[in-house]
C-alpha positions as CSV (number, residue, x, y, z in Angstrom):
1,M,-1.3,-225.0,-3.5
2,E,-0.3,-228.4,-5.9
3,Q,-3.2,-230.5,-6.2
4,D,-3.3,-234.0,-6.6
5,Q,-3.2,-235.9,-9.7
6,I,-6.8,-237.6,-10.3
7,K,-6.5,-241.4,-10.7
8,V,-9.0,-242.5,-14.2
9,L,-10.1,-246.2,-15.1
10,L,-11.2,-246.5,-18.1
11,I,-14.0,-248.6,-19.1
12,E,-14.8,-249.1,-23.6
13,D,-14.4,-251.9,-25.8
14,E,-13.9,-250.0,-29.1
15,E,-10.4,-248.7,-29.4
16,F,-11.7,-245.8,-31.9
17,D,-13.6,-243.8,-28.2
18,V,-10.4,-244.6,-26.6
19,R,-8.6,-243.1,-28.6
20,R,-11.1,-239.7,-28.3
21,I,-11.3,-239.9,-24.5
22,K,-7.6,-240.3,-24.4
23,N,-6.9,-237.0,-27.1
24,T,-9.6,-234.9,-25.0
25,I,-7.8,-235.8,-21.3
26,A,-4.6,-235.0,-23.4
27,P,-4.3,-231.3,-22.5
28,H,-4.6,-231.8,-19.1
29,R,-2.5,-234.8,-18.2
30,E,-0.9,-233.0,-15.7
31,R,-3.9,-232.7,-13.6
32,I,-6.0,-235.8,-15.4
33,C,-3.9,-239.6,-15.2
34,I,-5.5,-242.8,-17.3
35,Q,-4.2,-245.3,-15.3
36,D,-5.7,-247.9,-16.7
37,I,-7.7,-249.4,-19.2
38,V,-10.4,-252.1,-19.6
39,S,-12.5,-253.3,-22.1
40,T,-15.4,-255.8,-19.9
41,G,-17.1,-255.5,-16.8
42,E,-15.2,-257.7,-14.6
43,D,-11.9,-257.0,-15.3
44,A,-13.2,-253.1,-14.1
45,I,-13.9,-254.6,-11.2
46,H,-10.5,-256.3,-10.7
47,N,-9.6,-254.0,-11.3
48,L,-10.9,-251.5,-8.9
49,E,-10.0,-254.5,-6.1
50,K,-6.5,-255.5,-6.6
51,K,-4.6,-251.9,-8.1
52,G,-7.8,-249.4,-7.2
53,P,-8.7,-247.1,-5.4
54,Y,-9.6,-245.0,-8.5
55,D,-10.6,-241.5,-8.2
56,V,-13.1,-241.5,-11.1
57,A,-14.0,-244.1,-13.6
58,I,-15.4,-243.6,-17.3
59,L,-17.5,-246.1,-18.5
60,D,-19.1,-246.9,-21.4
61,Y,-22.8,-247.7,-20.9
62,Q,-22.9,-250.6,-23.7
63,I,-19.5,-252.6,-23.4
64,S,-18.8,-256.7,-24.2
65,G,-19.8,-258.9,-21.9
66,G,-22.6,-260.0,-19.5
67,L,-22.0,-256.9,-16.8
68,Y,-22.3,-253.8,-18.0
69,G,-24.7,-250.4,-17.5
70,E,-26.6,-250.6,-14.4
71,R,-25.4,-253.9,-12.8
72,L,-21.8,-253.0,-13.3
73,I,-22.2,-249.4,-12.0
74,K,-23.4,-251.0,-9.1
75,R,-20.8,-253.7,-8.7
76,L,-18.1,-251.0,-8.9
77,K,-20.1,-248.5,-6.0
78,K,-20.4,-251.8,-4.3
79,V,-16.4,-252.2,-4.2
80,D,-16.1,-248.6,-3.4
81,P,-18.3,-246.3,-2.2
82,S,-16.5,-243.4,-2.9
83,I,-15.7,-243.7,-7.1
84,Q,-17.6,-241.0,-9.2
85,I,-18.5,-243.1,-12.4
86,I,-18.8,-240.8,-15.9
87,V,-21.2,-242.8,-18.2
88,I,-20.7,-242.2,-22.1
89,T,-22.7,-243.7,-24.4
90,K,-24.3,-244.0,-27.7
91,M,-27.6,-244.1,-26.4
92,T,-27.8,-240.7,-25.3
93,I,-27.6,-238.6,-28.1
94,N,-31.0,-237.7,-27.0
95,Q,-30.3,-236.0,-23.3
96,T,-34.1,-235.5,-22.7
97,D,-34.3,-238.6,-21.9
98,L,-35.0,-238.6,-17.8
99,H,-35.9,-242.5,-17.7
100,F,-33.0,-243.7,-18.7
101,A,-31.0,-240.1,-16.5
102,N,-33.2,-241.0,-13.0
103,Q,-31.8,-245.5,-13.8
104,L,-28.2,-244.3,-14.1
105,I,-27.8,-241.9,-11.4
106,E,-29.7,-244.4,-9.2
107,S,-27.8,-246.6,-9.5
108,G,-24.7,-244.8,-9.1
109,A,-23.3,-242.9,-11.9
110,Y,-22.2,-239.3,-11.0
111,W,-23.0,-237.9,-14.2
112,F,-24.1,-239.6,-18.1
113,G,-23.1,-238.3,-21.9
114,T,-22.7,-238.9,-25.2
115,K,-19.5,-239.8,-27.5
116,Y,-21.3,-239.0,-30.7
117,P,-22.0,-236.7,-33.1
118,S,-20.0,-238.9,-35.1
119,D,-18.3,-236.1,-37.0
120,I,-15.9,-235.6,-34.0
121,E,-13.6,-238.0,-34.7
122,D,-10.8,-237.2,-32.2
123,F,-12.9,-236.0,-29.3
124,I,-15.9,-236.9,-26.9
125,Y,-18.4,-234.4,-27.6
126,Q,-18.4,-230.9,-25.6
127,P,-15.5,-231.8,-24.2
128,T,-15.3,-228.6,-22.2
129,D,-18.2,-229.9,-20.4
130,F,-16.2,-233.8,-20.0
131,I,-12.8,-232.3,-18.6
132,L,-15.1,-230.1,-15.9
133,T,-17.2,-233.2,-15.0
134,I,-13.9,-235.5,-14.4
135,M,-12.4,-232.5,-12.1
136,N,-15.9,-232.0,-10.5
137,A,-16.0,-236.0,-9.5
138,A,-12.8,-236.1,-8.6
139,E,-13.6,-233.0,-5.8
140,K,-16.8,-235.0,-4.7
141,K,-14.8,-237.8,-4.3
142,R,-11.9,-235.6,-1.9
143,L,-16.0,-234.5,-0.2
144,E,-17.0,-238.2,0.2
145,Q,-14.6,-239.3,1.5
146,E,-14.5,-236.7,4.4
147,R,-17.4,-237.0,4.8
148,M,-16.5,-241.0,5.3
149,R,-14.2,-240.0,7.8
150,S,-15.5,-238.1,9.8
151,Q,-18.5,-240.3,10.0
152,S,-16.2,-242.7,11.5
153,R,-14.7,-240.7,14.2
154,L,-18.6,-239.8,15.1
155,D,-18.7,-243.7,15.2
156,K,-16.4,-244.4,17.2
157,K,-16.9,-241.6,19.8
158,I,-20.7,-242.8,19.7
159,A,-19.1,-246.3,20.6
160,R,-16.6,-244.9,23.2
161,I,-19.4,-243.2,24.7
162,V,-21.7,-246.4,25.4
163,Q,-18.6,-248.8,26.0
164,E,-17.9,-246.2,28.8
165,R,-21.6,-246.7,30.6
166,P,-23.0,-250.8,29.2
167,M,-25.7,-251.7,29.9
168,L,-24.8,-255.0,31.8
169,G,-26.3,-258.3,33.0
170,D,-27.7,-261.5,31.2
171,S,-30.5,-261.6,33.2
172,E,-34.0,-262.6,31.4
173,S,-34.8,-259.1,32.8
174,I,-32.3,-257.2,30.8
175,L,-32.3,-259.0,28.3
176,K,-36.0,-258.1,27.6
177,I,-34.6,-254.4,27.9
178,R,-31.8,-255.0,25.2
179,E,-34.7,-256.4,22.7
180,R,-36.3,-253.1,23.6
181,I,-34.3,-251.1,23.4
182,T,-33.5,-252.3,20.2
183,K,-36.8,-252.0,18.7
184,Y,-38.0,-248.4,20.2
185,A,-34.4,-247.1,18.7
186,A,-36.4,-247.5,15.1
187,T,-38.6,-244.9,15.8
188,H,-38.8,-241.5,16.7
189,A,-41.8,-242.3,19.7
190,N,-41.7,-241.1,22.9
191,V,-40.6,-243.3,25.5
192,L,-41.9,-243.4,29.3
193,I,-39.0,-245.3,31.9
194,L,-40.6,-246.7,34.7
195,G,-38.4,-247.7,37.4
196,E,-36.7,-247.5,41.4
197,S,-34.3,-245.0,42.0
198,G,-30.7,-246.3,41.4
199,T,-31.5,-249.1,38.6
200,G,-30.6,-247.2,35.6
201,K,-33.4,-245.4,33.5
202,E,-30.5,-242.8,32.0
203,L,-28.6,-244.9,30.8
204,I,-31.5,-247.2,29.4
205,A,-32.3,-244.0,27.7
206,R,-28.8,-242.9,26.6
207,N,-28.7,-246.8,24.6
208,I,-32.1,-245.4,23.1
209,H,-30.6,-242.0,21.8
210,Y,-27.3,-243.4,20.2
211,Q,-28.8,-247.0,18.6
212,S,-31.2,-244.7,17.2
213,S,-30.9,-242.8,13.7
214,R,-30.7,-239.0,15.8
215,R,-27.6,-240.6,17.8
216,Y,-25.1,-237.7,15.9
217,E,-27.2,-235.0,17.4
218,N,-27.3,-234.4,21.1
219,F,-28.5,-236.1,23.9
220,V,-29.6,-233.6,27.3
221,T,-30.2,-234.5,30.2
222,V,-33.0,-232.5,32.6
223,N,-33.6,-233.2,35.6
224,C,-36.7,-231.9,36.3
225,A,-36.9,-231.5,40.3
226,A,-33.2,-229.7,39.9
227,I,-34.8,-226.5,38.3
228,P,-37.0,-224.5,40.8
229,A,-39.5,-223.8,39.4
230,E,-40.2,-220.3,38.6
231,L,-37.5,-221.0,36.6
232,I,-38.2,-224.4,34.4
233,E,-40.0,-222.4,31.8
234,S,-37.2,-220.4,30.7
235,E,-34.7,-223.0,31.2
236,L,-36.8,-225.6,28.5
237,F,-37.8,-223.4,26.6
238,G,-35.6,-220.3,26.5
239,F,-35.9,-216.2,26.1
240,I,-35.0,-213.6,24.7
241,K,-33.4,-210.3,25.1
242,G,-35.5,-208.4,27.5
243,A,-38.3,-210.3,27.9
244,F,-37.7,-210.2,31.8
245,T,-35.6,-208.1,34.2
246,G,-31.9,-209.5,34.2
247,A,-32.7,-210.8,30.9
248,K,-29.6,-210.3,29.1
249,E,-29.0,-211.9,25.8
250,D,-31.1,-214.3,24.3
251,K,-30.8,-217.8,26.0
252,A,-31.8,-221.3,24.3
253,G,-33.4,-223.5,26.1
254,L,-32.9,-226.9,26.6
255,F,-35.4,-228.4,23.6
256,E,-33.5,-225.9,21.3
257,Q,-30.3,-227.1,22.0
258,A,-31.5,-230.8,22.0
259,N,-33.1,-230.1,18.6
260,H,-32.9,-233.0,16.1
261,G,-32.1,-234.9,19.5
262,T,-32.8,-236.4,22.2
263,I,-34.3,-234.7,25.6
264,F,-34.6,-237.2,28.8
265,L,-36.5,-235.7,31.2
266,D,-35.8,-237.5,34.6
267,E,-38.6,-237.3,37.1
268,I,-40.9,-236.8,35.4
269,S,-43.5,-236.6,38.5
270,E,-41.6,-233.3,39.5
271,L,-42.5,-231.4,36.9
272,P,-44.5,-228.2,37.7
273,Y,-48.2,-228.1,36.4
274,Q,-47.9,-225.1,34.2
275,A,-45.0,-226.4,32.5
276,Q,-46.5,-229.5,32.1
277,A,-49.2,-227.5,29.2
278,K,-46.2,-226.1,27.5
279,L,-44.2,-229.3,27.4
280,L,-47.8,-230.7,25.7
281,R,-47.9,-228.5,23.4
282,V,-44.4,-229.2,22.1
283,L,-45.1,-232.7,22.2
284,E,-48.1,-232.3,20.1
285,T,-46.9,-229.4,17.1
286,G,-43.8,-229.4,17.8
287,E,-44.0,-225.8,18.2
288,M,-41.9,-224.0,21.7
289,D,-42.9,-220.6,23.0
290,K,-39.6,-219.0,24.5
291,I,-40.2,-216.0,27.2
292,G,-41.0,-212.9,25.5
293,R,-41.3,-214.0,21.7
294,K,-44.8,-213.8,20.0
295,K,-43.7,-216.5,17.4
296,S,-43.5,-219.9,18.2
297,H,-39.9,-221.9,17.5
298,N,-40.8,-225.5,15.8
299,V,-38.0,-228.2,17.4
300,D,-38.1,-231.7,16.6
301,V,-36.9,-233.1,19.9
302,R,-37.5,-237.1,20.9
303,V,-38.4,-237.1,24.0
304,I,-37.7,-239.9,26.7
305,A,-39.1,-239.2,30.3
306,A,-38.5,-241.2,33.8
307,T,-39.9,-241.1,36.6
308,N,-39.9,-243.6,40.2
309,K,-43.2,-242.4,41.2
310,N,-46.8,-244.0,40.2
311,L,-48.4,-241.2,37.7
312,K,-51.7,-242.6,37.1
313,D,-51.8,-241.9,41.1
314,R,-50.5,-237.8,40.9
315,M,-53.3,-237.8,38.0
316,K,-56.1,-238.8,40.3
317,K,-54.6,-235.9,42.5
318,N,-54.9,-233.4,39.6
319,L,-50.8,-233.6,40.1
320,F,-50.1,-234.7,36.5
321,R,-51.7,-234.2,33.3
322,E,-53.4,-237.2,31.7
323,D,-53.3,-235.6,28.2
324,L,-49.4,-235.3,29.2
325,F,-49.3,-238.9,30.5
326,Y,-50.7,-240.5,27.2
327,R,-48.9,-238.9,24.5
328,L,-45.1,-239.5,27.3
329,N,-46.5,-243.0,26.9
330,I,-46.4,-244.3,23.6
331,L,-43.7,-246.5,24.6
332,N,-42.6,-247.7,27.8
333,I,-39.9,-249.9,29.8
334,Q,-40.0,-250.9,33.2
335,A,-36.2,-250.6,34.6
336,P,-35.9,-253.6,37.0
337,A,-34.9,-254.0,40.5
338,L,-31.9,-255.1,41.1
339,K,-32.7,-257.3,43.8
340,E,-35.0,-258.8,40.4
341,R,-31.9,-259.8,39.2
342,K,-29.6,-261.4,41.5
343,E,-28.0,-263.1,38.8
344,D,-26.3,-260.2,37.5
345,I,-24.9,-258.9,40.6
346,R,-22.1,-260.8,40.4
347,V,-21.4,-259.1,36.4
348,L,-21.9,-255.5,38.0
349,I,-19.2,-256.5,40.9
350,D,-16.5,-257.5,38.3
351,Y,-17.4,-254.4,36.2
352,F,-17.1,-252.5,38.7
353,V,-14.9,-253.9,41.1
354,G,-12.0,-253.4,37.2
355,H,-13.5,-250.4,36.9
356,H,-12.5,-248.4,40.2
357,C,-8.9,-250.7,40.4
358,R,-8.4,-249.1,36.9
359,D,-9.3,-245.5,38.1
360,L,-7.3,-246.0,41.2
361,S,-4.2,-247.6,39.3
362,I,-4.5,-250.6,41.4
363,V,-4.2,-254.1,41.3
364,L,-7.1,-256.0,41.3
365,P,-7.9,-257.6,44.3
366,A,-9.5,-261.3,44.5
367,I,-13.0,-261.7,46.0
368,T,-13.3,-264.6,49.2
369,D,-17.0,-267.1,48.5
370,G,-18.0,-265.3,52.1
371,A,-17.7,-262.1,50.0
372,W,-19.6,-263.0,46.6
373,S,-22.1,-265.1,49.6
374,F,-23.2,-262.2,51.3
375,L,-23.0,-259.8,48.5
376,E,-25.3,-261.7,46.1
377,Q,-27.9,-262.7,48.9
378,F,-28.1,-258.2,49.9
379,H,-31.3,-257.0,48.8
380,W,-29.3,-253.6,47.7
381,P,-32.2,-251.4,48.5
382,G,-30.5,-248.8,46.6
383,N,-30.2,-250.5,43.7
384,V,-27.4,-250.7,40.8
385,R,-25.9,-246.9,42.4
386,Q,-25.6,-248.3,45.8
387,L,-23.9,-251.5,44.6
388,K,-21.1,-249.2,42.6
389,N,-20.5,-247.1,45.8
390,V,-20.0,-249.7,47.9
391,T,-17.5,-251.7,44.9
392,Q,-15.5,-248.0,45.6
393,R,-15.7,-248.8,48.9
394,L,-14.7,-252.4,48.3
395,V,-11.4,-251.4,46.4
396,I,-10.5,-248.6,48.7
397,L,-11.1,-250.4,51.9
398,S,-9.0,-253.9,50.4
399,N,-5.1,-254.9,50.1
400,D,-5.2,-258.1,47.6
401,T,-8.3,-259.6,48.5
402,I,-11.6,-258.8,49.5
403,T,-13.5,-260.7,52.3
404,R,-16.8,-260.5,54.0
405,E,-15.5,-259.0,56.7
406,I,-14.1,-256.0,54.7
407,V,-17.5,-256.5,52.3
408,E,-19.6,-256.1,56.3
409,L,-17.4,-252.8,56.6
410,A,-17.7,-251.4,53.5
411,M,-21.9,-251.9,53.7
412,D,-21.9,-250.6,57.5
413,V,-23.0,-253.5,58.7
414,Q,-20.8,-254.1,62.7
415,A,-21.6,-250.9,63.0
416,Q,-25.1,-249.8,62.2
417,D,-28.3,-248.5,64.5
418,S,-30.8,-250.9,64.4
419,A,-33.2,-248.1,65.3
420,T,-32.1,-245.9,63.1
421,G,-30.0,-247.4,60.0
422,L,-27.5,-244.9,61.0
423,T,-23.9,-245.9,60.6
424,N,-21.4,-245.4,63.5
425,P,-18.3,-244.0,62.6
426,V,-15.1,-246.7,62.4
427,F,-12.0,-245.4,63.6
428,S,-9.0,-246.6,63.2
429,T,-5.4,-246.0,65.0
430,D,-3.8,-246.8,61.7
431,N,-5.7,-245.3,59.2
432,I,-7.1,-241.2,60.9
433,M,-8.2,-239.1,58.5
434,P,-8.0,-235.5,58.2
435,L,-11.3,-233.4,59.5
436,K,-12.5,-232.8,56.1
437,D,-12.2,-236.1,54.9
438,V,-14.7,-237.8,57.4
439,E,-16.9,-234.9,57.4
440,Q,-17.3,-235.2,53.4
441,N,-17.2,-239.2,54.0
442,F,-20.5,-238.5,56.8
443,R,-22.2,-236.9,54.6
444,K,-22.0,-238.9,51.5
445,Q,-23.4,-241.7,53.7
446,Y,-25.7,-239.5,55.0
447,F,-26.9,-238.2,51.9
448,E,-26.9,-242.0,50.1
449,F,-29.4,-243.2,53.7
450,V,-31.7,-240.5,52.7
451,R,-31.8,-241.3,49.5
452,Q,-32.5,-244.7,49.7
453,H,-35.2,-244.3,52.0
454,S,-36.6,-241.7,49.8
455,R,-39.2,-241.9,46.8
456,T,-37.9,-238.9,45.1
457,D,-34.6,-236.6,44.7
458,T,-37.2,-233.7,45.5
459,E,-38.5,-235.7,48.6
460,A,-34.4,-236.2,50.0
461,A,-33.9,-232.6,49.4
462,G,-36.7,-232.1,51.7
463,K,-36.0,-234.2,54.7
464,L,-32.9,-232.9,54.5
465,G,-34.3,-228.9,54.4
466,L,-32.0,-227.8,50.9
467,A,-33.4,-227.1,48.1
468,P,-33.2,-229.4,44.9
469,P,-30.7,-227.2,43.1
470,N,-28.8,-227.2,46.3
471,F,-29.2,-231.0,47.2
472,H,-28.3,-231.8,43.4
473,R,-25.1,-229.4,43.6
474,M,-23.5,-231.1,46.8
475,C,-24.5,-234.4,45.4
476,K,-22.8,-233.8,42.5
477,E,-19.5,-232.5,45.0
478,L,-20.0,-235.6,46.7
479,G,-19.6,-237.5,43.5
480,L,-23.1,-239.2,44.2
481,K,-25.1,-239.6,40.2
């Protein structure tokens, strides 16, 4: 495969040395090309800005003018971080000067060597090393650019992930949360997020992860209430082949999958007591015991946990370990209920209505003053999760305008039974739906109702007579978070 020609910027103020460098490179002119020759640091910067990019800069350490040496190297790297700089100088006859070499490397130089002894008039000293260094420097430049392109793609992907689920609102409580997220993201400390169901605790955790230095690694979410107690340890920490009946192959646990990244433990209050001890060991030592393995496995994972229960009350009842609580609660955030930040309701509704309209490919409807008044005064027991579901109904029920009547219909106000809070179905001859759609709508409505009147999803599953894993599977099928 034909290789690209290496473009060189030569920065040298002595004609004698320019000739020696040209003579050294001449046998390799098909592979290496000196594109420009300058004699001062300022001219080098100008050429790099106007005529670049170059692959390699060959630099005489001591040139005329005020800009030379380490200062010039830093300026060149500032203009083009990927350019590779080879330093040649009379000063390096004794190449065991480690302090001088360290100064150059820290400034950004790729390699340095001497131009002398002076009895070699036609070539740079050690011409073979010199040519190989130029070629290696060009390859490093190519790899550096590839790395930068890959990182740029990752950064764009991360930006898209954050934009798809933004943290909306301008209320004082949301501004404080954003400020805390920025501070917490700069550390590796564990975080405990507290708040009612539907307030966006996972969204806060995601923002901490994607603003941190771990953002290029995995963000693994775990709902502790959704995993049966007898399986929680194998899910979190993994197992090896033959550890128990049915273990036909090794399985990496969720902590192993999150290595170097972040694991989000939602509903941490539901973690079985025995598993809490193993989690505590991971937090204290970074060591994880896979089922069936005698040696511990080291992991580097940041833990963000969340709950809508009072962990101190559970500690008093011996349902939650006190030492684990303090390990998780190094930093904490209180996610505010929507009723505590009503000034954000309009922003949230605008966003979700627009989101659902784009998703359904329909025109954005207008919202009347009466509809806004009702929506902003509602108490929203299900918080942002409930608001998102209501806006989806509003978009589907409206034509080109969302009125108060449509809001009341979408929120089941007209058909609400005061004794139970349940909703009677609203039938219409204009919109007779298939039975399976009616059944699904009722299931979704009833699941939402039970969740709004339960402290946790585990409690909601118990009220419905479902095992937590089945409850979460059905929620997913119904499009509920």
